[in-house]
C-alpha positions in Angstrom: -54.0 -40.7 -51.1 -56.6 -38.2 -52.6 -56.6 -37.6 -56.4 -57.7 -34.5 -58.3 -60.6 -34.9 -60.9 -61.9 -32.9 -63.9 -65.7 -32.2 -63.9 -68.1 -31.1 -66.7 -71.4 -29.5 -65.5 -74.4 -28.8 -67.8 -77.3 -26.8 -66.3 -80.7 -26.7 -68.1 -83.5 -24.7 -66.5 -87.1 -25.6 -67.2 -89.7 -22.7 -67.0 -92.9 -23.0 -65.1 -95.7 -21.5 -67.1 -96.7 -18.0 -66.2 -93.5 -17.4 -64.1 -90.6 -17.5 -66.4 -89.7 -17.3 -70.0 -88.1 -20.3 -71.7 -84.5 -20.6 -70.4 -81.4 -20.3 -72.6 -79.4 -23.3 -73.7 -78.1 -25.7 -71.0 -74.8 -24.9 -69.1 -72.0 -27.4 -68.7 -68.3 -27.7 -67.5 -65.5 -30.3 -67.3 -62.9 -30.7 -64.4 -59.8 -33.0 -64.5 -58.3 -34.4 -61.2 -54.9 -36.0 -60.6 -54.8 -39.6 -59.3 -51.3 -39.2 -57.7 -51.8 -36.0 -55.8 -55.1 -36.6 -54.0 -55.9 -32.8 -54.4 -59.4 -31.4 -54.8 -60.3 -29.8 -58.2 -62.7 -26.9 -59.1 -64.6 -25.8 -62.2 -66.9 -23.0 -63.4 -69.5 -22.4 -66.1 -67.4 -20.1 -68.2 -69.6 -20.2 -71.4 -72.9 -21.8 -70.6 -75.1 -19.7 -68.2 -78.3 -20.5 -66.4 -80.7 -17.9 -67.8 -84.4 -17.2 -67.0 -87.0 -14.3 -67.2 -89.5 -13.4 -64.5 -93.1 -12.5 -65.3 -94.1 -11.4 -61.8 -92.4 -9.7 -58.8 -91.5 -11.4 -55.5 -88.5 -13.0 -53.7 -86.6 -15.3 -55.9 -84.5 -18.1 -54.2 -82.0 -20.6 -55.5 -80.1 -23.3 -53.4 -76.7 -22.1 -51.8 -75.2 -25.6 -52.3 -76.1 -28.8 -54.1 -74.1 -32.1 -53.7 -73.9 -35.4 -55.6 -71.4 -37.7 -53.9 -67.9 -36.2 -54.3 -69.2 -33.3 -56.4 -70.5 -30.1 -54.8 -72.2 -27.1 -56.5 -71.8 -23.7 -54.8 -73.9 -20.7 -55.6 -71.7 -17.9 -56.8 -73.8 -14.9 -58.1 -76.8 -13.7 -60.0 -77.0 -10.9 -62.6 -79.8 -9.2 -64.5 -79.0 -9.3 -68.2 -81.5 -6.7 -69.5 -80.9 -4.0 -67.0 -79.0 -3.1 -63.9 -78.8 -5.5 -60.9 -76.6 -8.2 -59.5 -75.6 -9.9 -56.3 -74.0 -12.7 -54.3 -77.0 -13.6 -52.2 -79.0 -16.6 -53.3 -82.2 -14.7 -52.6 -83.2 -11.4 -54.2 -86.3 -9.4 -55.3 -87.3 -10.0 -58.9 -88.5 -7.3 -61.2 -91.4 -8.4 -63.5 -90.4 -9.0 -67.0 -86.6 -9.0 -66.1 -84.1 -11.6 -67.4 -81.5 -13.1 -65.0 -78.5 -15.5 -65.1 -77.3 -17.6 -62.2 -73.7 -18.9 -61.8 -72.5 -21.9 -59.8 -68.9 -23.1 -59.0 -68.1 -26.8 -58.9 -65.7 -28.6 -56.4 -64.7 -32.2 -56.9 -63.0 -34.3 -54.1 -59.5 -35.5 -55.0 -60.5 -39.2 -54.6 -63.6 -39.0 -56.8 -63.9 -41.7 -59.4 -64.3 -41.0 -63.1 -68.0 -40.6 -64.3 -71.0 -38.3 -64.6 -72.6 -36.7 -61.6 -76.0 -34.8 -61.7 -78.1 -32.8 -59.3 -81.5 -31.0 -59.7 -81.6 -27.2 -59.5 -84.9 -25.8 -58.2 -85.8 -22.1 -58.4 -88.6 -20.7 -56.1 -90.4 -17.4 -55.7 -92.0 -16.7 -52.3 -91.4 -20.3 -51.4 -93.2 -21.8 -54.4 -91.2 -23.8 -57.0 -91.3 -21.9 -60.3 -88.6 -23.8 -62.2 -86.3 -26.9 -62.0 -83.5 -28.6 -64.0 -80.7 -31.1 -63.7 -77.1 -30.0 -63.1 -74.5 -32.4 -64.8 -70.7 -32.9 -64.1 -68.4 -35.2 -66.0 -65.2 -36.3 -63.9 -62.0 -37.5 -65.7 -59.1 -39.1 -63.7 -55.5 -38.6 -64.9 -52.9 -41.4 -64.0 -49.1 -41.6 -64.4 -47.1 -44.4 -66.1 -43.4 -45.5 -66.1 -41.7 -45.8 -69.5 -39.5 -48.8 -70.1 -35.8 -48.2 -69.5 -32.7 -50.0 -70.8 -29.6 -51.1 -68.9 -27.3 -48.4 -67.5 -23.5 -49.0 -67.6 -21.6 -47.0 -64.9 -17.8 -47.4 -64.4 -15.7 -47.0 -61.1 -11.9 -46.9 -60.7 -10.6 -48.5 -57.5 -7.3 -47.5 -56.0 -6.0 -50.7 -54.4 -3.1 -48.9 -52.7 -5.3 -46.7 -50.6 -7.3 -49.6 -49.2 -10.3 -47.3 -48.9 -13.8 -47.7 -50.4 -14.3 -45.8 -53.6 -17.5 -43.8 -54.0 -19.5 -44.0 -57.2 -22.8 -42.4 -58.2 -25.2 -44.5 -60.5 -27.6 -42.4 -62.6 -31.1 -44.1 -63.0 -33.4 -42.6 -65.7 -37.2 -42.1 -65.0 -39.8 -41.0 -67.6 -43.6 -40.4 -67.1 -45.6 -41.4 -70.2 -49.0 -41.5 -68.4 -51.8 -38.8 -68.5 -51.2 -37.5 -64.9 -48.4 -36.3 -62.7 -46.1 -38.9 -61.1 -45.1 -38.7 -57.4 -42.0 -40.8 -56.6 -41.9 -42.7 -53.4 -38.5 -44.6 -53.3 -35.5 -45.9 -55.1 -33.7 -49.1 -54.1 -30.8 -51.3 -55.2 -31.1 -55.2 -55.1 -28.7 -57.9 -55.9 -25.6 -55.9 -54.9 -22.5 -58.1 -55.0 -20.2 -58.6 -51.9 -17.9 -55.6 -51.3 -20.3 -53.1 -52.8 -22.6 -51.2 -50.4 -25.4 -48.7 -50.9 -24.5 -45.5 -49.1 -27.3 -43.1 -50.2 -30.6 -43.7 -51.9 -32.3 -40.4 -51.1 -34.6 -39.1 -53.9 -33.3 -36.0 -55.6 -36.8 -35.1 -56.7 -40.3 -36.6 -55.9 -42.4 -35.2 -58.8 -42.4 -36.0 -62.5 -45.0 -34.2 -64.7 -46.8 -35.9 -67.6 -44.5 -36.3 -70.6 -41.3 -35.4 -68.6 -38.3 -37.4 -67.5 -35.6 -37.1 -64.8 -32.5 -38.9 -63.5 -32.3 -40.4 -59.9 -29.0 -41.3 -58.2 -27.7 -44.3 -56.2 -24.5 -43.7 -54.2 -22.4 -46.8 -53.9 -19.1 -47.6 -52.0 -16.9 -50.1 -53.8 -14.6 -51.7 -51.3 -10.9 -52.5 -51.9 -11.6 -56.2 -51.9 -13.7 -56.0 -55.1 -11.7 -57.3 -58.1 -11.7 -55.8 -61.6 -14.8 -56.9 -63.6 -18.5 -56.3 -64.3 -21.1 -56.6 -61.6 -24.9 -56.8 -62.3 -27.7 -55.5 -59.9 -31.2 -53.9 -60.3 -32.4 -50.4 -59.4 -36.1 -50.3 -58.5 -38.1 -47.0 -58.6 -41.6 -46.8 -57.0 -44.3 -44.1 -57.0 -46.9 -43.4 -54.5 -49.6 -45.3 -56.3 -47.6 -48.6 -56.1 -46.3 -48.5 -59.6 -42.6 -49.5 -60.0 -39.9 -49.6 -62.6 -36.9 -51.9 -62.6 -33.7 -50.6 -64.3 -30.9 -53.1 -64.9 -27.4 -51.8 -63.9 -24.1 -53.2 -65.1 -21.2 -51.7 -63.0 -17.6 -52.0 -64.3 -14.8 -52.0 -61.7 -11.3 -51.0 -62.9 -8.2 -51.2 -60.7 -5.6 -48.4 -60.8 -1.9 -49.5 -60.6 1.0 -47.2 -59.5 4.5 -47.2 -61.2 7.9 -45.9 -60.0 9.3 -43.1 -62.1 12.8 -41.8 -61.8 14.2 -41.5 -58.3 16.5 -38.5 -58.0 19.1 -38.8 -55.2 21.4 -35.8 -54.4 25.2 -35.8 -54.0 25.7 -35.2 -50.3 28.7 -33.4 -48.9 29.7 -34.2 -45.3 32.3 -32.4 -43.2 33.5 -34.8 -40.6 35.4 -33.7 -37.5 38.2 -36.1 -36.6 37.6 -35.1 -33.0 34.2 -35.5 -31.4 31.6 -37.7 -30.0 29.6 -40.2 -32.0 29.1 -40.0 -35.8 28.8 -37.1 -38.2 25.2 -36.7 -39.3 23.8 -35.0 -42.4 20.2 -34.8 -43.5 18.9 -34.6 -47.1 16.1 -36.1 -49.3 15.4 -38.1 -52.4 12.7 -37.2 -54.9 10.3 -40.1 -55.8 7.9 -39.9 -58.7 4.7 -41.9 -59.4 4.2 -42.4 -63.2 1.4 -44.9 -62.9 -2.4 -44.7 -62.3 -3.4 -44.8 -58.7 -1.6 -43.9 -55.5 1.8 -45.3 -54.7 2.6 -46.2 -51.1 6.2 -46.5 -50.2 7.0 -49.3 -47.8 10.8 -48.9 -47.5 13.9 -47.0 -48.8 17.0 -49.0 -48.0 20.6 -47.7 -48.3 23.8 -49.9 -48.6 26.1 -49.8 -45.6 29.8 -49.5 -46.7 32.5 -51.4 -45.0 33.9 -48.2 -43.4 30.5 -47.6 -41.8 29.1 -44.9 -44.1 25.3 -45.5 -44.4 22.0 -43.8 -44.5 18.5 -44.3 -43.1 15.1 -43.2 -44.3 11.7 -43.3 -42.7 9.6 -43.8 -45.8 7.1 -46.3 -44.7 3.5 -45.2 -45.4 4.4 -42.3 -47.6 1.7 -42.0 -50.3 2.4 -40.4 -53.7 -0.5 -39.5 -55.9 -0.4 -40.6 -59.5 1.4 -38.1 -61.7 3.1 -36.4 -58.7 6.3 -36.6 -56.8 7.3 -36.5 -53.1 10.5 -35.7 -51.2 11.5 -38.4 -48.8 14.0 -37.4 -46.1 17.0 -39.5 -45.1 19.8 -39.2 -42.5 23.4 -39.9 -43.5 25.8 -41.3 -40.9 29.6 -41.0 -41.3 32.0 -42.4 -38.6 34.7 -39.9 -37.5 37.4 -42.4 -38.5 36.5 -42.2 -42.2 39.1 -40.7 -44.6 38.3 -37.9 -47.0 36.9 -39.0 -50.4 33.7 -40.0 -52.3 31.5 -43.0 -51.4 28.6 -44.4 -53.4 25.6 -46.0 -51.6 23.5 -48.4 -53.7 19.9 -47.8 -52.7 16.5 -49.3 -53.4 12.8 -48.1 -52.9 9.9 -50.5 -52.6 6.1 -49.8 -52.7 3.2 -51.7 -51.2 2.5 -53.9 -54.3 6.1 -55.2 -54.2 7.5 -53.2 -57.1 11.1 -51.8 -56.4 13.2 -49.1 -58.0 17.0 -48.9 -57.6 19.1 -45.7 -57.4 22.5 -44.5 -56.1 23.5 -41.9 -53.5 27.0 -40.3 -53.7 28.6 -39.0 -50.4 31.6 -36.6 -50.5 33.5 -36.8 -47.1 35.8 -33.9 -46.0 37.8 -34.7 -42.7 38.5 -31.6 -40.5 41.4 -31.3 -38.0 42.0 -29.0 -35.1 45.1 -26.8 -34.3 46.1 -25.3 -30.9 46.8 -21.6 -31.1 49.0 -19.5 -28.9 47.9 -19.4 -25.3 48.4 -16.0 -23.5 50.6 -16.0 -20.4 48.7 -16.2 -17.0 49.3 -14.2 -13.8 47.5 -13.9 -10.5 48.0 -12.7 -6.9 47.7 -14.8 -3.7 46.8 -12.8 -0.6 47.2 -14.2 2.9 44.5 -11.9 4.4 43.0 -14.3 7.0 44.3 -15.3 10.4 45.6 -18.8 10.6 45.9 -19.4 6.9 48.5 -22.0 6.0 47.8 -21.9 2.3 46.0 -19.8 -0.2 44.6 -20.9 -3.6 44.6 -19.1 -6.8 42.8 -20.4 -9.9 44.0 -19.6 -13.4 41.5 -19.9 -16.3 43.6 -20.0 -19.5 41.7 -19.5 -22.8 43.1 -22.0 -25.4 42.2 -21.1 -28.9 41.4 -23.7 -31.6 42.7 -22.2 -34.9 42.1 -25.4 -37.0 39.0 -26.4 -39.1 37.9 -29.2 -37.0 36.9 -29.9 -33.4 39.5 -29.8 -30.6 39.3 -31.8 -27.3 42.0 -31.0 -24.7 43.0 -34.0 -22.7 45.8 -32.9 -20.4 47.5 -29.9 -18.7 50.9 -30.4 -17.2 53.2 -28.0 -15.3 57.0 -27.8 -14.9 59.5 -25.5 -13.1 57.3 -25.0 -10.1 59.3 -23.1 -7.4 59.6 -24.1 -3.8 56.8 -22.8 -1.6 54.3 -23.0 -4.5 52.4 -26.2 -5.1 50.1 -27.0 -8.0 47.4 -29.0 -6.3 45.1 -29.6 -9.2 45.2 -29.3 -12.9 42.3 -30.0 -15.3 40.9 -29.3 -18.7 37.4 -28.9 -20.0 36.9 -32.0 -22.1 34.1 -30.5 -24.2 34.6 -30.4 -28.0 34.6 -27.1 -29.7 35.0 -26.4 -33.4 36.5 -23.0 -33.0 36.9 -20.4 -30.3 38.4 -21.1 -26.9 38.6 -23.9 -24.3 39.3 -23.1 -20.6 41.7 -25.4 -18.7 41.8 -24.7 -15.0 45.1 -24.5 -13.1 44.7 -24.3 -9.3 47.8 -23.2 -7.4 48.5 -23.0 -3.7 51.2 -21.0 -1.8 52.3 -21.9 1.7 52.3 -19.1 4.3 56.1 -19.5 4.8 56.6 -18.2 1.3 57.8 -14.7 1.3 56.1 -11.9 -0.6 57.2 -11.7 -4.3 56.5 -13.1 -7.8 57.1 -16.8 -8.8 56.8 -18.4 -12.3 56.4 -21.9 -13.8 55.3 -23.3 -17.2 52.0 -25.0 -18.1 51.5 -27.2 -21.2 48.2 -28.2 -22.7 47.7 -31.3 -25.0 44.8 -32.2 -27.2 43.4 -35.7 -28.1 45.5 -35.8 -31.3 48.8 -35.2 -29.4 49.2 -31.5 -30.3 50.7 -29.4 -27.5 51.2 -25.7 -26.5 53.0 -24.2 -23.5 52.5 -20.9 -21.7 54.0 -19.2 -18.6 52.2 -18.8 -15.3 53.2 -16.1 -12.7 52.0 -16.2 -9.0 52.5 -13.1 -6.9 52.4 -13.6 -3.0 51.2 -10.7 -0.9 50.7 -10.5 2.9 48.7 -7.4 3.7 47.8 -6.4 7.3 44.9 -8.2 8.9 42.5 -6.0 10.9 41.1 -7.4 14.1 37.9 -5.8 15.6 35.2 -7.5 17.6 31.7 -7.9 16.3 29.7 -6.1 17.5 32.2 -3.6 18.9 30.8 -1.7 21.9 31.8 1.9 22.4 30.4 1.9 26.0 27.8 4.2 27.5 27.0 7.6 26.1 25.3 10.3 28.1 22.2 11.7 26.6 22.5 15.2 25.0 26.3 15.2 25.2 29.4 14.1 23.4 31.1 11.2 25.0 34.4 9.5 24.1 33.7 5.9 23.4 36.5 3.4 22.9 37.2 0.5 20.6 40.1 -2.0 20.5 41.8 -2.6 17.2 44.5 -5.2 16.4 46.7 -6.4 13.6 46.4 -10.1 13.5 48.7 -11.2 10.7 52.0 -10.4 12.3 53.5 -9.5 9.0 52.6 -5.9 8.1 51.5 -3.1 10.4 48.4 -0.9 9.9 49.0 2.7 8.9 45.6 4.4 8.8 42.1 2.9 8.4 39.5 3.5 5.7 36.1 3.7 7.5 32.7 4.2 5.8 29.3 4.3 7.6 26.7 2.1 5.8 23.9 3.0 8.2 23.5 5.2 11.3 20.9 5.6 14.1 18.5 8.6 14.2 19.5 9.7 17.7 23.3 9.6 17.5 26.3 10.4 15.4 30.0 9.4 15.3 33.2 11.2 14.6 35.5 8.8 12.7 38.5 11.1 12.3 40.4 9.3 15.0 39.9 5.9 13.3 41.2 7.3 10.0 44.6 8.0 11.7 44.9 4.7 13.6 48.3 3.0 13.4 48.9 -0.5 14.7 52.2 -2.4 14.6 52.3 -5.8 13.1 50.9 -8.3 15.6 50.0 -5.5 18.0 46.8 -3.8 19.3 45.6 -0.4 20.4 42.6 1.2 22.0 41.2 4.1 20.0 38.7 6.7 21.2 35.6 7.5 19.1 33.5 10.6 20.0 29.8 9.7 20.3 27.2 12.5 20.2 23.7 11.6 21.6 20.5 13.5 20.8 18.8 15.2 23.8 15.6 13.3 23.2 17.1 9.9 22.7 15.3 7.2 24.8 17.1 6.0 27.9 19.0 2.7 27.3 18.5 2.8 23.6 21.2 0.9 21.8 22.6 3.1 19.1 24.0 1.0 16.1 26.3 2.1 13.3 27.0 -0.4 10.6 30.4 0.4 9.2 33.0 -1.0 6.8 36.6 -0.9 8.1 39.7 -1.8 6.3 43.4 -0.8 6.4 44.0 1.8 3.7 46.8 -0.1 2.0 44.3 -1.1 -0.7 44.8 -4.8 -0.4 43.6 -5.9 3.1 40.2 -7.5 3.6 37.4 -5.1 4.7 35.5 -5.9 7.9 31.8 -5.2 8.2 31.2 -4.4 11.8 28.5 -2.9 14.0 29.6 -0.2 16.5 27.2 0.1 19.4 26.7 2.6 22.3 24.1 2.6 25.1 22.3 5.8 25.9 22.5 6.6 29.6 20.8 9.4 31.6 22.2 11.7 34.4 21.0 11.3 38.0 17.2 11.9 38.4 15.4 12.1 41.7 11.9 10.6 41.4 9.2 8.9 43.4 9.8 10.3 46.9 7.1 8.6 49.0 6.1 7.3 52.4 2.8 6.1 54.0 0.5 8.2 56.2 1.1 7.6 60.0 -1.4 6.7 62.7 -0.9 6.9 66.5 -3.6 5.0 68.4 -3.5 5.7 72.2 -4.7 2.4 73.5 -2.7 1.9 76.7 -4.0 2.8 80.2 -2.5 6.0 81.7 0.0 6.6 83.0 2.1 5.0 80.2 5.3 5.4 78.2 5.5 7.5 75.0 4.2 6.2 71.7 6.8 5.7 68.9 6.7 4.5 65.3 8.9 4.8 62.2 7.9 6.0 58.7 10.1 4.6 55.9 10.7 7.2 53.1 11.7 5.8 49.7 13.0 7.6 46.6 14.4 6.5 43.2 17.4 7.5 41.1 15.8 7.1 37.6 19.1 8.1 35.9 22.1 5.9 35.2 24.9 7.8 37.0 25.2 7.8 40.8 23.2 10.4 42.7 24.7 12.2 45.8 22.3 12.7 48.7 23.2 15.9 50.6 20.4 15.9 53.2 17.0 14.4 54.2 15.0 16.5 56.7 11.6 15.9 58.4 9.3 18.0 60.6 5.8 17.9 62.1 3.5 20.9 62.5 2.2 19.8 65.9 2.6 20.3 69.6 6.0 19.8 71.3 4.7 16.5 72.6 4.9 15.2 68.9 8.4 15.0 67.5 10.3 13.6 64.5 13.9 12.8 63.3 15.7 11.1 60.4 18.0 8.0 60.5 20.0 5.9 58.0 20.4 8.6 55.3 22.5 7.2 52.3 25.4 9.3 50.9 24.9 8.1 47.3 22.3 6.2 45.3 23.4 4.2 42.3 21.7 4.5 38.9 18.3 2.9 38.5 18.1 2.2 42.2 15.6 2.8 45.1 16.9 4.2 48.4 15.2 4.5 51.8 15.4 6.7 54.9 14.0 5.9 58.4 11.9 8.8 59.9 11.0 7.9 63.6 8.0 9.8 65.2 7.4 10.1 69.0 4.1 11.1 70.7 3.7 11.6 74.5 0.4 10.6 76.2 -0.3 14.3 76.6 -0.5 14.8 72.8 -4.0 16.0 71.9 -6.1 14.0 69.6 -6.0 15.3 66.0 -4.5 15.3 62.4 -1.0 16.8 61.9 1.3 17.2 58.8 4.6 15.4 58.3 6.9 17.2 55.8 10.0 15.3 54.3 12.5 16.9 52.0 15.2 14.9 50.0 18.1 17.0 48.7 20.7 15.9 46.2 23.8 17.4 44.7 23.0 16.6 41.0 19.2 16.1 40.8 17.8 18.8 43.0 15.4 18.2 45.8 11.8 17.0 46.3 9.4 17.6 49.3 6.4 15.5 50.2 3.8 15.8 53.0 1.9 13.1 54.7 -0.8 13.1 57.4 0.0 12.0 61.0 -3.1 11.1 63.0 -3.4 10.9 66.8 -6.4 9.0 68.0 -7.4 8.6 71.7 -9.1 5.3 72.3 -11.6 4.5 75.1 -12.3 1.3 76.9 -15.5 0.3 78.7 -14.9 -2.0 81.7 -17.5 -3.9 83.9 -16.9 -5.2 87.3 -18.7 -8.4 86.2 -20.7 -9.4 83.2 -23.1 -11.6 85.3 -25.5 -10.7 88.1 -27.2 -13.6 89.9 -30.0 -12.7 92.4 -30.7 -16.4 93.2 -34.1 -17.2 94.7 -36.2 -14.2 95.4 -39.5 -14.4 97.3 -42.4 -13.2 95.3 -43.3 -9.6 96.3 -40.1 -9.1 98.1 -37.6 -6.6 96.5 -33.8 -6.9 96.1 -31.1 -4.7 94.5 -27.7 -5.4 93.0 -24.9 -2.9 91.9 -22.3 -3.4 89.2 -19.2 -1.0 88.9 -18.7 0.4 85.4 -15.6 2.5 84.4 -13.6 4.1 81.5 -10.2 2.5 82.0 -7.7 4.3 79.6 -8.2 7.8 80.9 -7.9 9.8 77.6 -11.5 10.4 76.6 -15.0 10.3 78.3 -17.5 7.7 77.2 -20.3 9.9 75.7 -23.8 8.8 74.9 -23.6 6.1 77.6 -26.6 3.7 77.5 -27.9 0.6 79.3 -30.4 -1.2 77.1 -32.3 -4.4 77.7 -32.0 -6.6 74.6 -33.5 -9.8 76.0 -35.7 -11.0 78.9 -39.2 -10.2 80.2 -40.1 -6.5 80.4 -41.4 -6.8 84.0 -39.9 -7.6 87.5 -36.4 -6.1 86.8 -35.6 -2.4 86.5 -32.4 -0.2 86.3 -32.5 2.3 89.1 -29.1 3.9 88.6 -26.5 4.4 85.7 -23.8 6.9 84.8 -26.1 8.9 82.7 -25.2 10.3 79.3 -21.4 10.4 79.9 -18.8 8.6 81.9 -15.7 10.7 82.5 -12.3 9.6 81.4 -10.7 7.3 84.0 -13.8 7.4 86.3 -16.0 4.6 87.8 -19.7 4.6 88.5 -22.5 2.0 89.2 -25.3 0.4 87.4 -28.0 -0.6 90.0 -30.6 -3.3 89.3 -33.8 -3.6 91.4 -35.8 -6.9 91.3 -39.3 -7.6 92.6 -41.4 -10.6 91.4 -45.1 -10.0 91.3 -47.7 -12.6 92.0 -47.9 -13.3 88.3 -44.4 -14.7 88.3 -44.0 -18.4 87.9 -42.4 -19.8 90.9 -39.1 -21.7 90.6 -38.8 -20.7 87.0 -35.3 -19.4 86.0 -35.6 -15.8 84.6 -32.8 -14.2 82.6 -32.3 -10.7 81.3 -29.6 -9.4 78.9 -28.4 -5.8 78.8 -26.1 -4.0 76.3 -23.8 -1.5 77.9 -22.6 1.0 75.2 -20.8 4.3 74.7 -19.1 6.2 71.8 -15.7 5.0 70.6 -15.7 1.9 72.8 -16.7 -1.6 72.1 -20.1 -2.5 73.7 -20.3 -4.9 76.6 -23.1 -7.4 77.5 -24.3 -8.1 81.1 -26.6 -11.0 82.0 -29.0 -10.9 85.1 -30.6 -14.2 86.5 -33.2 -14.8 89.2 -35.7 -17.5 90.4 -39.0 -16.5 92.1 -40.0 -18.5 95.3 -43.4 -18.6 97.1 -44.3 -16.6 100.2 -43.0 -17.9 103.5 -45.3 -17.1 106.5 -42.5 -17.8 109.0 -40.6 -15.1 107.3 -43.6 -12.8 107.4 -44.0 -13.4 111.1 -40.4 -12.7 111.6 -40.6 -9.5 109.7 -43.7 -8.3 111.7 -41.9 -9.2 114.9 -38.9 -7.3 113.8 -41.0 -4.3 113.0 -42.7 -4.4 116.3 -39.5 -4.6 118.2 -38.1 -1.7 116.3 -41.0 0.5 117.2 -41.6 1.5 113.7 
């Protein structure tokens, strides 16, 4: 650690002859440094100055810094004392004959030792020494010192009841009697006895100036196991230079003891109901006071239990009462319901954790409360047999039984007497809950057989409480048998024609057989958008007892209602006697449409003349279909058919239905006849369907007559066999149009396979072959010398004409070599013929 020092500097300047005048008296200063802080110290020449006078001009220079170990001299400034001029630069231009002073600051390291430090100051002009002198500094070191301290005597009070460590602060005095500042480093405690612990030894301050004092603190925790007495230990204080001071401590421990004061217990009044469940309970508190020193911890408050069961219970364990204060401790008093009225005293005792006890008494005043059954109002009710097949009906009576006494009442029984024939009491019961006042509700369930006639019947009911008190009241049962309405669910009103008003029907019945229906009360709860009902007829409906009737209900359907929509009305229906059960029913009606003729249709017809003339007439039948899209039957008055063609093309109708049911498809046969003379072409078939209710519809379809052609060949193979080379042979094949209706135009004979030489077509029908005619195709064959003898040659020809399937014809031949015998025979034949 660095310490500050105090320095004294004396500067004497010697004058070099011819350059300076004799200097003034020597300069000096003193600086003090602190040993404990290690801080640098500074000094100045406040009174003594370095003074000299120049005799010549030139640049004067002094050192900027001089050092002697831990001491440094720093140039500060120069000043002319006999005229203007000063500066902070250690070099300046001197004026001849002028007098100057030079000032230096001194800095001393904080760890410098005490003593004298010197350094020589040299003054130069133009680089030549003109004066020199020693600089002198005296350093003084200031040190701290602890003063002797006597024993300190702290005291701590320990509360044994709390069983918690008690905190105590020990004040330790410190005084600095040395010459310098004291920097504290630590405070510690040694020799602490068992049960006493150091909890905090942080320094409250770390600096004590010379001649001053302060108090440091040690925080201790004295445990509950430490007994009363005096305990010695030592507090040691150290500074940063290693000096220490030991202060003896004598700690006195005193125990605090609690003491019971007066315990105030109240007089408790308890109202006990003779009737009820369990015991009567009342809560109150006792007031416990602690007159001692130290906390009092209750361990128990006990109450005597009397022979009749009166007792109390308190949960006092762990309750802490500070010294000089009081606490309320709650307790619960229990009194059995069999106790008689009177005052009872409970001997009680309180105990605290050190074993001390305190006795007190608690007085209990008991008041027993009894019930009383008040007057019960007469009961009446009506039994209605409003369902089919009911043998019995049940009516429940809730009688309010008042409790006019002071205590609780519990009903235990309900009896009946004087019950008439036909009325049976099937179940009696009482609500066994306990009530202090107000009303209880026994329940009496009664049942009347269906054989019991209408009228009023009376019997007596008697209630009894748990103490034997009774009260009777009359019960009247009225039997009613209103009419019972029978109506199916849902009830269909049938079909209703769109855009009209239709009378629907619904069947109503009286099912009870006792009372007839004289008028109905009908209300519509919801109705469809596309329909409405007229309910006047239902309002006036009458049905004898056990009978039935069918009633009409007008239904009006909107003109744009969808076909087959089910219209639904949710209604509530009940006989208007005011007693019968209402029936929630749904009335429905299906929307139907009138006859509607739609979708008249048939297929186009085609006659194909494909039989050889002469032949029979051509016939075929067109089936015409049409729909009745409505729901009512449609009457067909006529179905007609005609063709805009020649007389050779005729038409008629067959199997025409008289009626077509709703949502049904019907059909009519339309036979067509065409003779072979009917020209080829397209004709129009017109069919008209006429109805009585839905009007008529006419359709047209195309009838096509097509004349077919057929190309026939005599054979499809021509075989020349062996043909001598250079000799020529021909073959003819008949070709004809067989059907006789149309000519074969664009007639062609085309070679599609075989060698291009040797075989030629010398005749064919040309461009056209007339209907029913026959012509020839002639082939000429001559093998040249290039032919390969005995090779089989084959040619394929395609025979074709418009509107007829083409035919294929195959020609075969084999060349053979020359025969000289044949040549000779030929020449001879020629000679003989004279050609």
